[in-house]
C-alpha positions as CSV (number, residue, x, y, z in Angstrom):
1,M,0.0,0.0,0.0
2,K,1.3,3.4,-0.8
3,H,1.4,6.2,2.0
4,A,0.9,9.8,1.5
5,V,1.4,11.9,4.8
6,S,0.4,15.7,5.1
7,I,2.3,17.2,7.9
8,S,0.5,20.2,9.0
9,I,1.1,23.3,11.3
10,G,-2.5,23.2,11.8
11,S,-4.4,22.0,14.8
12,S,-3.9,18.3,15.9
13,K,-7.8,18.2,16.4
14,R,-8.2,17.9,12.6
15,N,-5.9,14.7,12.5
16,K,-7.4,11.9,10.4
17,A,-6.4,8.9,8.4
18,V,-8.2,6.9,5.7
19,E,-7.5,4.5,3.0
20,V,-8.6,4.8,-0.6
21,N,-8.3,3.3,-4.0
22,L,-7.0,5.6,-6.5
23,L,-6.9,4.0,-10.2
24,G,-6.5,0.7,-8.6
25,E,-3.8,1.7,-6.3
26,M,-4.6,1.5,-2.5
27,V,-3.3,4.7,-0.8
28,R,-3.2,5.3,3.1
29,I,-3.5,9.2,3.6
30,E,-2.7,10.7,6.8
31,R,-2.7,14.1,8.2
32,I,-0.6,14.9,11.2
33,G,-0.9,18.4,12.9
34,T,1.6,20.2,15.1
35,D,-0.5,22.9,16.4
36,G,1.3,25.8,14.9
37,D,5.0,24.3,15.8
38,M,6.9,24.7,12.6
39,E,10.0,23.0,14.0
40,A,8.0,20.1,15.3
41,A,6.8,19.8,11.7
42,A,10.3,20.2,10.2
43,L,11.4,17.1,12.6
44,K,8.4,15.0,11.8
45,Y,9.4,15.6,8.0
46,K,13.0,14.5,8.9
47,E,11.6,11.4,10.7
48,M,9.4,10.3,8.0
49,D,11.7,11.3,4.9
50,G,12.1,8.3,2.7
51,T,9.6,6.1,4.5
52,V,6.6,7.3,2.8
53,D,5.6,8.0,-0.9
54,A,4.6,11.6,-0.9
55,F,4.4,14.5,1.5
56,G,1.8,17.1,1.6
57,V,2.8,20.5,3.2
58,G,-0.2,21.3,5.5
59,G,-1.4,24.5,7.0
60,A,1.1,26.4,5.0
61,D,2.3,27.1,1.4
62,L,5.6,27.0,0.2
63,G,4.7,29.9,-2.2
64,V,2.0,31.4,-4.3
65,L,1.7,30.9,-8.0
66,A,-0.4,34.0,-9.3
67,D,-0.9,34.9,-12.9
68,G,2.1,32.4,-13.9
69,K,4.7,34.1,-11.4
70,W,6.0,32.3,-8.4
71,Y,6.3,34.0,-5.1
72,P,8.0,32.1,-2.5
73,L,7.1,32.4,1.3
74,F,10.3,32.4,2.8
75,S,9.2,31.9,6.4
76,V,7.7,28.4,5.3
77,Q,10.9,27.1,3.7
78,P,12.7,26.1,6.9
79,M,10.0,23.7,7.6
80,V,10.9,21.4,4.7
81,R,14.6,21.6,5.0
82,Y,15.1,18.3,5.9
83,V,13.2,16.6,3.0
84,K,15.6,15.0,0.6
85,K,14.1,11.7,-0.6
86,T,10.2,12.0,-0.5
87,P,8.3,14.0,-3.2
88,L,6.8,17.1,-1.5
89,V,3.8,19.2,-2.7
90,D,1.8,22.0,-1.1
91,G,-1.5,21.7,-3.0
92,G,-0.7,24.4,-5.6
93,G,-1.1,21.8,-8.4
94,L,-4.8,21.0,-7.5
95,K,-5.4,24.7,-6.7
96,N,-4.7,25.4,-10.3
97,T,-6.5,22.2,-11.8
98,L,-9.3,20.8,-9.7
99,E,-10.6,24.1,-8.1
100,N,-11.0,25.6,-11.6
101,K,-14.1,23.3,-12.3
102,A,-15.9,24.9,-9.3
103,P,-17.7,27.5,-11.2
104,G,-18.9,25.4,-13.9
105,F,-20.0,22.8,-11.2
106,L,-22.1,25.5,-9.5
107,D,-23.7,26.6,-12.7
108,A,-24.6,23.0,-13.5
109,K,-25.9,22.0,-10.1
110,I,-27.6,25.2,-8.7
111,G,-27.4,27.5,-11.5
112,D,-31.1,28.7,-10.9
113,Y,-30.3,29.6,-7.3
114,L,-27.4,31.8,-8.4
115,Q,-29.4,33.5,-11.1
116,K,-32.0,34.3,-8.6
117,H,-29.6,35.5,-5.8
118,G,-26.9,37.0,-7.8
119,K,-23.6,35.6,-9.3
120,K,-21.6,37.5,-6.8
121,V,-18.4,35.8,-5.0
122,L,-16.4,36.9,-2.1
123,I,-12.9,35.1,-2.3
124,T,-11.2,35.4,1.0
125,V,-7.4,35.4,-0.4
126,G,-7.5,35.3,-4.3
127,V,-3.7,35.4,-4.9
128,D,-3.5,32.1,-2.9
129,R,-6.2,30.5,-5.1
130,W,-5.5,32.0,-8.6
131,G,-7.2,29.2,-10.4
132,L,-10.3,29.5,-8.4
133,S,-10.1,33.4,-8.8
134,K,-9.7,33.4,-12.3
135,S,-12.3,30.7,-13.2
136,F,-15.0,32.7,-11.1
137,A,-14.2,36.0,-13.0
138,D,-14.0,34.1,-16.5
139,A,-17.5,32.9,-15.4
140,G,-18.9,36.2,-15.2
141,Y,-19.3,36.5,-11.5
142,E,-19.1,39.9,-9.8
143,T,-15.9,39.4,-7.4
144,I,-14.5,40.8,-4.4
145,F,-11.1,39.5,-3.4
146,G,-10.3,39.8,0.4
147,D,-6.6,39.5,0.1
148,L,-5.8,42.8,1.8
149,M,-8.6,42.4,4.6
150,F,-8.3,38.8,5.4
151,G,-4.6,38.3,4.9
152,L,-3.2,41.9,6.1
153,D,-6.3,43.5,8.0
154,I,-6.1,46.4,5.6
155,P,-9.8,47.3,5.1
156,I,-9.6,47.7,1.2
157,A,-11.6,45.3,-1.1
158,V,-10.1,44.2,-4.4
159,H,-12.6,44.2,-7.0
160,T,-10.9,42.8,-10.3
161,I,-8.4,40.2,-11.5
162,K,-6.4,43.1,-12.8
163,Q,-6.4,44.6,-9.5
164,L,-5.5,41.3,-8.0
165,K,-2.4,40.9,-10.3
166,T,-1.3,44.3,-9.2
167,V,-1.8,43.4,-5.5
168,A,0.2,40.2,-6.1
169,A,3.1,42.1,-7.9
170,L,3.4,44.9,-5.3
171,L,2.6,42.9,-1.9
172,M,3.8,39.2,-2.5
173,P,7.6,40.1,-2.4
174,I,6.9,41.7,0.9
175,A,4.4,39.4,2.3
176,G,6.5,36.6,1.4
177,R,9.1,37.6,4.0
178,L,6.6,38.3,6.8
179,P,6.3,35.4,9.5
180,F,3.7,33.2,8.3
181,E,1.6,33.4,11.3
182,W,1.1,37.1,10.7
183,I,-0.8,36.2,7.4
184,Y,-2.5,33.0,8.1
185,P,-3.9,31.4,11.2
186,T,-1.9,28.6,12.6
187,G,-2.4,26.1,15.7
188,E,-5.1,27.1,18.1
189,K,-5.7,30.4,16.0
190,Q,-7.6,28.1,13.7
191,E,-10.4,27.5,16.3
192,K,-11.1,31.0,17.0
193,R,-13.7,33.1,15.5
194,T,-13.8,36.9,15.5
195,P,-16.5,38.1,13.0
196,K,-15.3,40.9,10.8
197,W,-15.8,42.2,7.3
198,G,-19.5,41.4,7.6
199,K,-20.7,43.7,4.8
200,Y,-18.7,41.7,2.3
201,Y,-20.2,38.4,3.6
202,A,-23.7,40.0,3.3
203,W,-22.9,41.1,-0.2
204,A,-21.9,37.9,-1.6
205,T,-24.0,34.9,-2.7
206,V,-20.8,32.7,-2.9
207,I,-18.0,32.7,-0.2
208,A,-15.1,31.1,-1.5
209,G,-11.6,30.2,-0.5
210,D,-9.6,28.7,2.5
211,C,-12.0,27.2,5.0
212,H,-9.9,28.8,7.9
213,Y,-10.1,32.4,6.5
214,I,-13.8,31.7,5.9
215,K,-14.7,30.6,9.5
216,R,-12.2,33.0,11.1
217,F,-14.2,36.1,10.3
218,M,-17.8,34.9,9.4
219,P,-20.9,36.4,10.9
220,D,-23.2,34.4,12.9
221,D,-25.8,34.5,10.2
222,L,-24.9,33.3,6.7
223,T,-28.6,32.5,5.9
224,G,-28.9,31.4,2.2
225,K,-25.1,31.5,1.5
226,V,-23.1,29.2,-0.8
227,I,-19.8,28.3,0.6
228,V,-16.9,26.9,-1.7
229,T,-14.0,25.6,0.1
230,N,-11.8,22.5,0.5
231,T,-10.7,21.2,4.0
232,T,-13.9,20.5,6.2
233,T,-14.3,18.6,9.3
234,P,-17.8,17.4,10.5
235,D,-17.5,20.4,12.8
236,D,-17.0,22.7,10.1
237,V,-20.1,21.4,8.4
238,E,-22.1,21.8,11.4
239,A,-20.8,25.4,12.0
240,F,-21.9,26.2,8.4
241,R,-25.4,24.6,9.0
242,K,-25.9,26.3,12.3
243,A,-25.0,29.7,10.4
244,G,-27.8,29.0,7.9
245,V,-25.6,28.2,4.9
246,K,-27.7,26.6,2.0
247,Y,-25.0,25.0,0.0
248,L,-21.6,23.6,0.8
249,I,-19.2,22.8,-2.2
250,T,-15.9,21.0,-1.4
251,T,-13.3,21.2,-4.3
252,T,-11.8,18.0,-2.8
253,P,-13.7,14.6,-2.3
254,V,-15.5,13.9,1.0
255,L,-13.8,10.8,2.4
256,E,-15.3,9.2,5.7
257,G,-17.2,12.6,6.5
258,R,-14.5,15.0,5.9
259,S,-12.6,16.6,2.9
260,F,-8.9,17.0,3.0
261,G,-6.9,19.9,1.9
262,T,-5.4,20.3,-1.7
263,N,-1.9,19.4,-0.5
264,M,-3.0,16.1,1.1
265,M,-5.1,15.0,-2.1
266,E,-2.1,16.2,-4.6
267,A,0.3,13.9,-2.1
268,A,-2.1,11.3,-2.6
269,L,-2.2,11.4,-6.3
270,V,1.8,11.7,-6.4
271,A,1.8,8.6,-4.5
272,A,-0.7,6.7,-6.6
273,S,1.1,7.7,-9.7
274,G,4.3,5.9,-8.6
275,K,6.3,8.6,-10.4
276,N,8.2,9.6,-7.3
277,R,8.3,13.3,-7.9
278,P,5.5,16.2,-8.1
279,L,3.1,16.0,-11.1
280,S,2.6,18.5,-13.8
281,F,-0.8,20.3,-14.3
282,D,-1.3,18.2,-17.3
283,E,-0.7,15.0,-15.6
284,L,-2.6,16.0,-12.5
285,N,-5.6,16.8,-15.0
286,E,-5.3,13.4,-16.7
287,M,-5.5,11.6,-13.3
288,L,-8.4,14.0,-12.1
289,D,-10.4,13.0,-15.4
290,K,-9.5,9.3,-15.1
291,L,-10.8,9.3,-11.4
292,G,-13.8,11.4,-12.2
293,F,-12.9,13.9,-9.4
294,E,-15.2,17.0,-9.3
295,P,-16.4,19.2,-6.5
296,Q,-19.0,17.7,-4.1
297,L,-22.4,19.5,-3.0
298,Q,-24.1,19.2,0.3
299,E,-27.4,21.1,0.8
300,L,-27.2,22.0,4.4
301,N,-30.6,23.9,4.9
């Protein structure tokens, strides 16, 4: 059996292991959280390097690919310094392949609902999910990108892909050198919610992006909203249900009651492929087509 492991600086409360059949290959996928401790994650990578088939970088990104340009996140690099043998991915491949399918999937499944309530999407941090951002814009949605608000606590909304490109070019070289915990909730911070930016949640019909960002600032009332995200636990699903969310779309498959992060699922595909290296976008798309992977829809209310 192949073994893919996501070592995450997120909360250990979200740990999970399941076994899945991917194109005839059994793969054990396992998530290990270190509660915000990057050095503990680094040592876990060191311990397991060469003993598993693929690693996912969880709770952090090695960098951001925006409009074809790579922006490294320098504070995250030391976390993977001991990895010498096992292929390593951070989910960027699936963010630019699988997540692109979301707007078309929404139109096919709940198009009438969106037409009635307005094709308006709030994407919490668009630079980090360029494929998702561009695909919503290309599908004719009104867009608000919350990069400055959600990532840097600057109360300015970004409205267009063109503006988002400018934000990426100007800010990512700086943001990439900030301590990672300044721009993304890690460890116990992932469990805290401080409602903010409520008027943008209220404006949007669809709220899309990283689940931690969505939950961190979401208001108590999200009646009728559509959430598009990836990593959800049963507790996350229940929180969205209680808030009145109408539809939850996960861009990665739901396995034993939860969906895993893009990094975990990309690592699983790398393990199943047997190529012992990260896969190209074309290779990922080919595997996704064979597997029939597409977003999954849950009606919560």
